MIDOLUM-876090 format. One record per atom (N, C-alpha, C): residue number from 1; residue in three letters; x, y, z. Coordinates in pm, 1 decimal. Each point is the difference from the previous one (the first is absolute). Layout:
N
<rec NUM "ala" <X Y Z>>
...
This chain:
73
<rec 1 "unk" <-67.3 -1515.4 -156.5>>
<rec 1 "unk" <-39.3 136.9 21.6>>
<rec 1 "unk" <12.9 74.3 -133.3>>
<rec 2 "unk" <-98.7 -9.1 -86.6>>
<rec 2 "unk" <3.0 67.4 -128.7>>
<rec 2 "unk" <-78.7 130.6 7.6>>
<rec 3 "unk" <65.9 106.5 -35.5>>
<rec 3 "unk" <-62.5 132.5 0.2>>
<rec 3 "unk" <29.1 63.5 -135.1>>
<rec 4 "unk" <-101.1 3.1 -86.0>>
<rec 4 "unk" <22.4 47.0 -136.0>>
<rec 4 "unk" <33.4 148.3 -8.0>>
<rec 5 "unk" <-36.0 79.3 98.4>>
<rec 5 "unk" <28.9 144.0 -3.2>>
<rec 5 "unk" <133.0 34.8 66.9>>
<rec 6 "unk" <65.3 -98.9 60.5>>
<rec 6 "unk" <125.9 22.9 70.6>>
<rec 6 "unk" <111.9 -70.0 -76.3>>
<rec 7 "unk" <114.1 67.2 -7.8>>
<rec 7 "unk" <114.4 -54.8 -72.3>>
<rec 7 "unk" <124.0 11.3 87.1>>
<rec 8 "unk" <82.1 -103.7 -3.3>>
<rec 8 "unk" <129.7 2.6 67.6>>
<rec 8 "unk" <103.9 -31.9 -106.0>>
<rec 9 "unk" <84.6 100.3 -27.7>>
<rec 9 "unk" <99.3 -12.3 -105.5>>
<rec 9 "unk" <128.6 63.6 51.6>>
<rec 10 "unk" <109.8 -74.4 2.8>>
<rec 10 "unk" <125.2 56.2 51.7>>
<rec 10 "unk" <45.9 124.7 -75.8>>
<rec 11 "unk" <-49.1 17.7 -120.5>>
<rec 11 "unk" <38.0 116.1 -81.1>>
<rec 11 "unk" <-83.3 125.0 32.6>>
<rec 12 "unk" <-104.9 -16.6 77.5>>
<rec 12 "unk" <-89.5 112.1 32.5>>
<rec 12 "unk" <1.2 22.4 150.6>>
<rec 13 "unk" <39.3 118.4 41.0>>
<rec 13 "unk" <1.0 39.4 141.8>>
<rec 13 "unk" <72.7 -101.4 87.9>>
<rec 14 "unk" <107.5 -56.4 -53.3>>
<rec 14 "unk" <81.5 -93.3 78.5>>
<rec 14 "unk" <-72.1 -127.3 39.5>>
<rec 15 "unk" <-105.7 -35.1 -72.7>>
<rec 15 "unk" <-72.1 -123.1 29.2>>
<rec 15 "unk" <-112.1 14.7 100.5>>
<rec 16 "unk" <-27.2 122.3 45.5>>
<rec 16 "unk" <-112.8 19.6 91.4>>
<rec 16 "unk" <-129.6 -25.2 -75.6>>
<rec 17 "unk" <-101.8 -49.0 67.5>>
<rec 17 "unk" <-130.4 -16.2 -66.4>>
<rec 17 "unk" <-55.1 136.0 -41.4>>
<rec 18 "unk" <-41.2 10.2 -125.0>>
<rec 18 "unk" <-57.1 124.0 -54.2>>
<rec 18 "unk" <-131.4 -31.7 -69.7>>
<rec 19 "unk" <-76.3 104.6 -26.5>>
<rec 19 "unk" <-119.6 -15.9 -81.4>>
<rec 19 "unk" <47.2 -25.3 -142.7>>
<rec 20 "unk" <-48.5 -106.8 -60.0>>
<rec 20 "unk" <45.4 -42.5 -133.0>>
<rec 20 "unk" <-4.3 116.1 -99.3>>
<rec 21 "unk" <109.8 12.1 -75.6>>
<rec 21 "unk" <8.4 102.6 -102.8>>
<rec 21 "unk" <34.3 138.6 52.3>>
<rec 22 "unk" <29.5 10.0 129.8>>
<rec 22 "unk" <36.2 128.7 60.2>>
<rec 22 "unk" <125.7 -19.3 83.0>>
<rec 23 "unk" <45.6 108.1 57.9>>
<rec 23 "unk" <109.3 -5.8 96.7>>
<rec 23 "unk" <-52.9 40.4 138.0>>
<rec 24 "unk" <-128.9 -21.6 22.2>>
<rec 24 "unk" <-62.9 35.9 127.7>>
<rec 24 "unk" <5.8 -122.5 91.7>>
<rec 25 "unk" <82.6 6.3 104.7>>
<rec 25 "unk" <10.3 -114.0 91.1>>
<rec 25 "unk" <-128.8 -22.6 80.6>>
<rec 26 "unk" <-28.6 -125.6 24.9>>
<rec 26 "unk" <-111.0 -37.1 87.8>>
<rec 26 "unk" <18.6 69.1 135.0>>
<rec 27 "unk" <122.4 3.1 47.4>>
<rec 27 "unk" <30.0 62.4 129.0>>
<rec 27 "unk" <-48.0 145.4 5.2>>
<rec 28 "unk" <18.5 74.0 -107.3>>
<rec 28 "unk" <-42.3 139.8 -4.0>>
<rec 28 "unk" <-150.6 11.9 20.0>>
<rec 29 "unk" <-74.1 -84.6 -69.0>>
<rec 29 "unk" <-145.8 4.1 13.6>>
<rec 29 "unk" <-41.7 -36.8 141.7>>
<rec 30 "unk" <62.3 -101.5 57.4>>
<rec 30 "unk" <-34.5 -41.9 135.2>>
<rec 30 "unk" <33.0 107.8 102.7>>
<rec 31 "unk" <112.7 66.6 -18.0>>
<rec 31 "unk" <37.2 106.8 93.0>>
<rec 31 "unk" <-98.1 116.8 -9.0>>
<rec 32 "unk" <-42.5 32.2 -120.7>>
<rec 32 "unk" <-97.8 108.3 -16.2>>
<rec 32 "unk" <-132.8 -37.1 64.6>>
<rec 33 "unk" <-42.7 -123.8 -18.0>>
<rec 33 "unk" <-123.3 -44.6 65.9>>
<rec 33 "unk" <16.5 4.3 151.3>>
<rec 34 "unk" <114.1 -44.7 47.4>>
<rec 34 "unk" <27.1 -0.6 143.6>>
<rec 34 "unk" <6.1 139.1 60.6>>
<rec 35 "unk" <37.1 97.1 -82.5>>
<rec 35 "unk" <5.4 139.0 46.4>>
<rec 35 "unk" <-136.8 66.8 -3.9>>
<rec 36 "unk" <-100.5 -75.9 -46.8>>
<rec 36 "unk" <-135.4 53.1 0.8>>
<rec 36 "unk" <-50.5 51.2 -133.7>>
<rec 37 "unk" <79.6 -13.4 -104.9>>
<rec 37 "unk" <-47.0 43.7 -131.5>>
<rec 37 "unk" <-109.5 -93.9 -49.0>>
<rec 38 "unk" <-96.1 54.8 -68.1>>
<rec 38 "unk" <-104.7 -81.7 -60.3>>
<rec 38 "unk" <50.9 -53.3 -134.0>>
<rec 39 "unk" <-59.6 -108.3 -47.7>>
<rec 39 "unk" <37.2 -47.3 -134.2>>
<rec 39 "unk" <-17.6 109.6 -105.8>>
<rec 40 "unk" <-101.8 82.7 14.1>>
<rec 40 "unk" <-23.2 107.4 -96.5>>
<rec 40 "unk" <115.0 100.8 0.5>>
<rec 41 "unk" <51.2 33.3 118.3>>
<rec 41 "unk" <112.8 92.9 10.1>>
<rec 41 "unk" <126.2 -61.4 -60.1>>
<rec 42 "unk" <19.0 -129.5 22.2>>
<rec 42 "unk" <115.3 -68.5 -58.4>>
<rec 42 "unk" <-9.7 1.2 -151.9>>
<rec 43 "unk" <-118.8 -24.2 -51.8>>
<rec 43 "unk" <-18.9 0.7 -145.0>>
<rec 43 "unk" <23.3 139.4 -57.9>>
<rec 44 "unk" <-32.2 103.0 74.9>>
<rec 44 "unk" <27.8 136.0 -45.6>>
<rec 44 "unk" <150.8 23.8 -8.6>>
<rec 45 "unk" <76.6 -58.8 93.1>>
<rec 45 "unk" <146.2 10.5 -1.7>>
<rec 45 "unk" <62.0 -84.2 -111.6>>
<rec 46 "unk" <-65.9 -109.2 -35.5>>
<rec 46 "unk" <52.4 -95.1 -99.3>>
<rec 46 "unk" <-107.3 -25.2 -105.5>>
<rec 47 "unk" <-18.7 93.2 -92.7>>
<rec 47 "unk" <-112.1 -9.5 -95.0>>
<rec 47 "unk" <3.7 -121.3 -92.6>>
<rec 48 "unk" <113.2 -66.4 -14.2>>
<rec 48 "unk" <6.2 -120.0 -84.4>>
<rec 48 "unk" <-58.8 -122.5 69.9>>
<rec 49 "unk" <-18.5 8.7 131.0>>
<rec 49 "unk" <-51.3 -114.0 75.0>>
<rec 49 "unk" <-152.2 -2.7 -1.9>>
<rec 50 "unk" <-52.5 -118.4 30.0>>
<rec 50 "unk" <-144.1 -18.7 13.4>>
<rec 50 "unk" <-29.1 -45.2 142.6>>
<rec 51 "unk" <-123.4 15.7 42.4>>
<rec 51 "unk" <-39.0 -42.7 134.7>>
<rec 51 "unk" <37.0 -146.9 23.9>>
<rec 52 "unk" <-13.3 -82.2 -102.7>>
<rec 52 "unk" <34.2 -142.5 11.6>>
<rec 52 "unk" <148.0 -19.7 32.9>>
<rec 53 "unk" <85.5 93.5 -41.2>>
<rec 53 "unk" <142.1 -10.2 32.9>>
<rec 53 "unk" <22.7 20.2 149.5>>
<rec 54 "unk" <-71.6 94.1 57.9>>
<rec 54 "unk" <11.8 24.1 144.5>>
<rec 54 "unk" <-49.6 -123.4 76.8>>
<rec 55 "unk" <-111.9 -54.3 -43.0>>
<rec 55 "unk" <-52.8 -121.1 64.6>>
<rec 55 "unk" <94.8 -118.1 -18.4>>
<rec 56 "unk" <63.0 -9.0 -116.6>>
<rec 56 "unk" <95.3 -109.1 -25.7>>
<rec 56 "unk" <121.3 11.9 91.2>>
<rec 57 "unk" <43.6 121.9 26.9>>
<rec 57 "unk" <113.0 20.6 91.1>>
<rec 57 "unk" <-34.9 -50.1 139.8>>
<rec 58 "unk" <-121.3 29.1 44.6>>
<rec 58 "unk" <-43.8 -47.4 132.0>>
<rec 58 "unk" <-9.6 -152.6 2.7>>
<rec 59 "unk" <-55.0 -58.3 -103.6>>
<rec 59 "unk" <-14.4 -145.5 -5.3>>
<rec 59 "unk" <136.4 -66.9 -4.2>>
<rec 60 "unk" <93.2 57.3 -75.3>>
<rec 60 "unk" <135.5 -54.5 -7.4>>
<rec 60 "unk" <64.5 0.0 138.4>>
<rec 61 "unk" <-11.4 112.0 71.4>>
<rec 61 "unk" <58.6 9.6 133.2>>
<rec 61 "unk" <-62.9 -100.6 95.7>>
<rec 62 "unk" <-131.3 -15.5 -6.9>>
<rec 62 "unk" <-68.0 -96.3 87.2>>
<rec 62 "unk" <46.5 -142.2 -29.7>>
<rec 63 "unk" <11.2 -34.7 -126.8>>
<rec 63 "unk" <46.8 -133.6 -36.2>>
<rec 63 "unk" <144.4 -22.0 42.9>>
<rec 64 "unk" <82.9 102.6 -15.7>>
<rec 64 "unk" <139.6 -9.2 41.0>>
<rec 64 "unk" <9.8 -25.4 150.9>>
<rec 65 "unk" <-76.0 75.4 76.9>>
<rec 65 "unk" <4.0 -16.8 145.7>>
<rec 65 "unk" <-60.4 -132.9 44.1>>
<rec 66 "unk" <-95.6 -50.5 -72.8>>
<rec 66 "unk" <-61.3 -128.1 35.1>>
<rec 66 "unk" <102.0 -113.2 -7.1>>
<rec 67 "unk" <103.1 16.5 -81.5>>
<rec 67 "unk" <102.0 -103.1 -14.9>>
<rec 67 "unk" <118.5 18.8 94.5>>
<rec 68 "unk" <-0.8 106.1 81.0>>
<rec 68 "unk" <109.4 27.8 91.0>>
<rec 68 "unk" <-20.6 -69.9 134.3>>
<rec 69 "unk" <109.4 -43.2 59.1>>
<rec 69 "unk" <-5.0 -52.3 136.3>>
<rec 69 "unk" <23.0 118.0 94.0>>
<rec 70 "unk" <-98.0 28.3 83.8>>
<rec 70 "unk" <12.9 110.9 93.3>>
<rec 70 "unk" <58.3 -49.4 131.8>>
<rec 71 "unk" <94.7 77.9 51.8>>
<rec 71 "unk" <62.8 -34.6 126.5>>
<rec 71 "unk" <-28.2 115.3 96.6>>
<rec 72 "unk" <-56.4 -33.4 111.3>>
<rec 72 "unk" <-29.8 100.5 101.7>>
<rec 72 "unk" <102.8 -14.0 111.9>>
<rec 73 "unk" <66.0 111.3 34.6>>
<rec 73 "unk" <106.9 -1.1 97.9>>
<rec 73 "unk" <-50.6 11.8 135.2>>
């Protein structure tokens, strides 16, 4: 699972996945998308990011979940 725009470094944000070269967690972008924000609105909030960063966050999450074993109770 190689994602060139995503970085996991224990020295940055406690090791949470972030957009490379920033301290913006993937989780933050996903939560904003989930709350109904458009990628354009997210980019307005985070001017250092590019649209490809938002898409990379989504792809990272999808790949992460694809490797999870889901248990239904």
